[in-house]
PLY file of the C-alpha trace (Angstrom):
ply
format ascii 1.0
element vertex 215
property float x
property float y
property float z
element edge 214
property int vertex1
property int vertex2
end_header
-100.11 -4.77 88.18
-102.33 -2.03 86.82
-103.76 -2.51 83.09
-103.21 0.45 80.75
-106.03 2.11 78.99
-106.90 1.79 75.17
-106.02 5.32 74.40
-103.28 5.67 72.15
-102.28 2.08 72.01
-98.93 1.32 70.91
-98.32 -1.56 68.33
-95.73 -4.13 69.14
-94.44 -7.12 67.00
-93.42 -10.11 68.96
-91.28 -12.86 67.35
-90.36 -16.10 68.68
-90.61 -19.80 67.47
-91.90 -20.83 71.19
-95.59 -20.80 71.27
-95.67 -21.11 74.83
-93.56 -17.87 75.30
-95.85 -16.01 72.52
-98.78 -16.76 74.27
-97.12 -15.76 77.91
-95.78 -12.47 76.48
-98.41 -11.54 74.36
-101.09 -11.95 77.21
-98.95 -9.91 79.30
-98.29 -6.93 77.00
-102.02 -6.87 76.06
-103.14 -6.84 79.57
-100.78 -3.93 79.97
-102.67 -2.13 77.01
-100.47 -2.96 74.06
-101.80 -4.42 70.67
-99.52 -7.12 69.80
-98.85 -9.24 66.55
-96.91 -12.44 66.45
-94.65 -13.75 63.88
-92.88 -17.39 64.37
-89.54 -16.12 62.62
-87.56 -13.41 61.12
-88.66 -14.18 57.52
-92.21 -13.98 58.55
-91.81 -10.98 60.49
-90.17 -9.21 57.36
-93.00 -9.99 55.43
-95.31 -8.46 58.07
-93.20 -5.43 58.12
-93.51 -4.90 54.21
-97.29 -4.13 54.99
-97.46 -2.39 58.39
-94.90 -1.03 60.70
-95.17 -1.68 64.47
-93.88 0.96 67.14
-91.35 -1.55 68.49
-90.24 -5.06 67.90
-89.60 -7.65 70.68
-87.42 -10.64 69.18
-85.89 -13.85 70.15
-82.54 -14.72 68.47
-82.31 -18.17 67.90
-85.12 -18.93 65.18
-85.56 -21.17 62.12
-85.84 -19.49 58.54
-84.16 -16.33 59.73
-82.56 -15.82 63.38
-82.89 -12.58 65.21
-79.45 -11.18 64.05
-80.07 -11.37 60.28
-83.59 -9.80 61.07
-82.18 -6.77 62.76
-79.53 -6.22 60.16
-82.40 -6.21 57.65
-84.42 -3.77 59.60
-81.50 -1.30 60.39
-80.51 -1.17 56.64
-84.08 -0.41 55.39
-85.00 3.27 55.97
-88.62 2.53 56.49
-87.75 0.50 59.37
-84.42 1.76 60.66
-86.18 3.86 63.31
-88.06 1.06 64.93
-86.74 0.41 68.70
-85.90 -3.35 69.02
-85.55 -5.52 72.17
-83.83 -9.02 71.93
-85.18 -11.66 74.23
-82.70 -14.44 74.28
-81.54 -17.37 76.48
-78.14 -16.51 75.21
-76.77 -14.60 78.13
-72.96 -14.44 77.59
-71.26 -11.22 77.37
-70.28 -11.62 73.94
-73.95 -12.60 72.89
-75.21 -9.24 74.35
-72.40 -7.25 72.41
-73.14 -8.70 69.27
-76.87 -8.09 69.58
-76.43 -4.27 70.77
-73.89 -3.75 68.10
-76.28 -5.00 65.41
-78.40 -2.33 66.41
-80.60 -3.55 69.34
-81.79 -0.96 71.70
-82.29 -3.68 74.65
-81.01 -7.23 75.21
-82.73 -9.01 77.92
-81.85 -12.74 79.09
-84.50 -15.29 79.40
-85.81 -15.95 81.97
-87.07 -12.47 82.63
-89.39 -10.59 85.09
-92.60 -9.64 83.04
-92.53 -6.28 84.92
-88.99 -5.67 83.67
-89.85 -6.40 80.16
-92.71 -3.87 80.27
-90.76 -1.24 81.85
-87.83 -1.86 78.93
-90.70 -1.57 76.56
-92.06 1.62 77.86
-88.50 3.16 78.38
-87.87 2.55 74.54
-90.99 3.63 73.46
-90.39 7.15 75.37
-87.25 7.52 74.07
-88.49 7.15 70.52
-90.93 9.51 71.12
-88.60 12.22 72.40
-86.74 11.73 69.21
-89.71 12.39 67.15
-90.62 15.32 69.13
-87.12 16.51 68.90
-87.20 16.00 65.00
-90.70 18.08 64.90
-88.98 20.83 67.04
-86.21 21.05 64.43
-88.62 21.38 61.39
-90.52 24.19 63.60
-87.53 26.42 64.81
-84.31 25.54 62.92
-83.37 25.20 59.19
-82.33 21.60 58.08
-78.91 20.52 58.62
-76.78 21.05 55.35
-74.38 18.15 54.39
-72.81 17.44 51.15
-74.60 14.50 49.39
-71.36 13.15 48.51
-70.49 12.42 52.05
-70.01 8.56 52.90
-69.92 6.97 56.46
-68.18 3.70 57.19
-70.43 1.02 58.96
-68.79 1.91 62.12
-69.18 5.49 61.89
-72.95 4.70 60.59
-73.30 2.81 64.07
-71.80 5.43 66.03
-73.60 8.50 64.72
-77.20 6.45 65.28
-76.07 5.98 68.94
-75.05 9.57 69.35
-78.63 10.58 67.88
-80.11 8.08 70.46
-78.53 10.58 73.02
-75.67 8.23 74.20
-72.34 9.66 75.53
-69.04 8.76 73.78
-68.18 6.71 77.10
-71.67 4.93 76.81
-71.04 4.30 73.07
-67.68 2.88 73.84
-68.98 0.68 76.41
-71.93 -0.66 74.06
-69.42 -1.46 70.98
-66.56 -2.81 73.47
-63.92 -0.30 72.13
-62.13 2.66 73.83
-63.65 5.75 74.58
-60.77 7.45 72.57
-61.82 5.34 69.63
-65.26 6.83 69.60
-64.09 10.36 69.82
-61.89 9.57 67.04
-64.71 8.56 65.00
-66.85 11.47 65.83
-64.29 13.87 64.92
-63.88 12.12 61.69
-67.48 12.52 60.97
-67.33 16.16 61.94
-64.56 16.56 59.42
-66.25 14.87 56.57
-69.67 16.58 57.11
-68.53 19.96 58.18
-70.65 20.20 61.08
-69.70 21.79 64.42
-70.47 19.35 67.12
-72.37 16.03 68.30
-75.52 17.99 68.55
-75.44 18.81 65.08
-74.55 15.08 64.17
-77.29 13.95 65.98
-79.78 16.36 64.02
-78.44 15.23 60.84
-78.86 11.77 61.65
-82.39 12.27 62.74
-83.33 14.30 59.70
-82.09 11.73 57.43
-83.54 8.78 58.95
-80.35 7.04 59.84
-81.16 6.97 63.58
0 1
1 2
2 3
3 4
4 5
5 6
6 7
7 8
8 9
9 10
10 11
11 12
12 13
13 14
14 15
15 16
16 17
17 18
18 19
19 20
20 21
21 22
22 23
23 24
24 25
25 26
26 27
27 28
28 29
29 30
30 31
31 32
32 33
33 34
34 35
35 36
36 37
37 38
38 39
39 40
40 41
41 42
42 43
43 44
44 45
45 46
46 47
47 48
48 49
49 50
50 51
51 52
52 53
53 54
54 55
55 56
56 57
57 58
58 59
59 60
60 61
61 62
62 63
63 64
64 65
65 66
66 67
67 68
68 69
69 70
70 71
71 72
72 73
73 74
74 75
75 76
76 77
77 78
78 79
79 80
80 81
81 82
82 83
83 84
84 85
85 86
86 87
87 88
88 89
89 90
90 91
91 92
92 93
93 94
94 95
95 96
96 97
97 98
98 99
99 100
100 101
101 102
102 103
103 104
104 105
105 106
106 107
107 108
108 109
109 110
110 111
111 112
112 113
113 114
114 115
115 116
116 117
117 118
118 119
119 120
120 121
121 122
122 123
123 124
124 125
125 126
126 127
127 128
128 129
129 130
130 131
131 132
132 133
133 134
134 135
135 136
136 137
137 138
138 139
139 140
140 141
141 142
142 143
143 144
144 145
145 146
146 147
147 148
148 149
149 150
150 151
151 152
152 153
153 154
154 155
155 156
156 157
157 158
158 159
159 160
160 161
161 162
162 163
163 164
164 165
165 166
166 167
167 168
168 169
169 170
170 171
171 172
172 173
173 174
174 175
175 176
176 177
177 178
178 179
179 180
180 181
181 182
182 183
183 184
184 185
185 186
186 187
187 188
188 189
189 190
190 191
191 192
192 193
193 194
194 195
195 196
196 197
197 198
198 199
199 200
200 201
201 202
202 203
203 204
204 205
205 206
206 207
207 208
208 209
209 210
210 211
211 212
212 213
213 214
């Protein structure tokens, strides 16, 4: 196991009501070069997010005050925080639990007990994906004019979820699996959004989502 240097340290917010797990995961992630802040529940975490934003959130689901499900709904609805990758770390490992977590906007769902190395790998993968999106957005600003969509366009909650996943680079088949629907249903949603927005393809939908901070 190799520690990461302190240059360009990423900040993580770790949320769990189990102090032993907090100590274990915090120590492991800090050894790997991350700066880690902690909170005991979703309510405390939201208060922290109002003052500073981490690069990623690692969160339990079953917590007092505010659980992980309610927290991620708040995070995804706020433009300030909607872009932050979220990793659910939960003892609830049933298929329906994972589907619910991913549908609410989690980027990764890991089941306890877990291998620390896998946790680090998932964190690094999510941060790299976020960085690619940010670089892509910067490239759009340099090389292309912004996507033009009428301000009156409104998406349904399901369409919003689909376009967010499109912007994260997922294919229709992958989105269908994550949302537990058919690929044809996803294709229908994408087609409807192209009709509403007047855009030409999925790439333009992704650009629009990124530029307007929906993703």
